[in-house]
DOLO-57861 format. One record per residue (C-alpha): x, y, z. Coordinates in steps of 0.05 Angstrom, whole numbers, plus 32768, in hexadecimal, padded with zeros to 4 digits. Layout:
<nodes>
XYZ ...
</nodes>
This chain:
<nodes>
84CE8B7785FA 85198B8285FC 85118BCE8607 850A8BDF8651 84F28C238668 85158C3C86A7 84EE8C7D86AD 84D68C6D86F3 851F8C658709 85328CA986ED 84F58CCA870C 85098CAD8750 85528CC38748 853D8D0A8736 85058D0A876B 84D28D208737 848A8D088736 846A8CEE86F6 84378D2686FA 846D8D5B86FB 84938D3A86C2 84538D368698 84458D7F86A4 848B8D968692 848F8D698654 84498D7B863C 842A8D36863A 83F58D148666 84068CF186A6 83E48CB38689 84178CB4864F 84508CB88681 84318C7C86A6 842C8C548665 84748C658654 848C8C518699 84698C0E8694 84858C00864E 84408BFA8630 844F8C2A85F6 84688C1585B2 84928C5385A8 84A38C9885C1 84AD8CD78597 84F38CF28597 84DB8D3885AB 84B78D1A85E7 84F68CF285FA 851F8D3285F2 84F18D588621 84F28D1F8655 853E8D1E8652 85418D69865A 85148D698697 85378D2E86B7 857D8D4586A2 858E8D018686 859E8CDC8646 856E8CB0861E 85978C748633 85878C84867C 853D8C79866C 853E8C438636 85658C02863B 856E8BC8860B 856C8B83862A 856E8B4B85F7 85388B178602 855F8AD68603 85208AAB85F9 85118ACD85B6 85588AC1859D 85538A7685A7 
</nodes>
């Protein structure tokens, strides 16, 4: 998947635990874990907005596009 989730990096930079982020955003810790691992197919914009507000970051700090060179061949 060419979309990489860097949520764990932002959590470490901000010294915030997944549990605390989940509580402040209003979603389960399990959903945070799934998002961190990249095992989700999508994320709601309102959830992304809340995550960015709590972490004081931009969506691009959390989500990154890395083209898969094997698929392009």
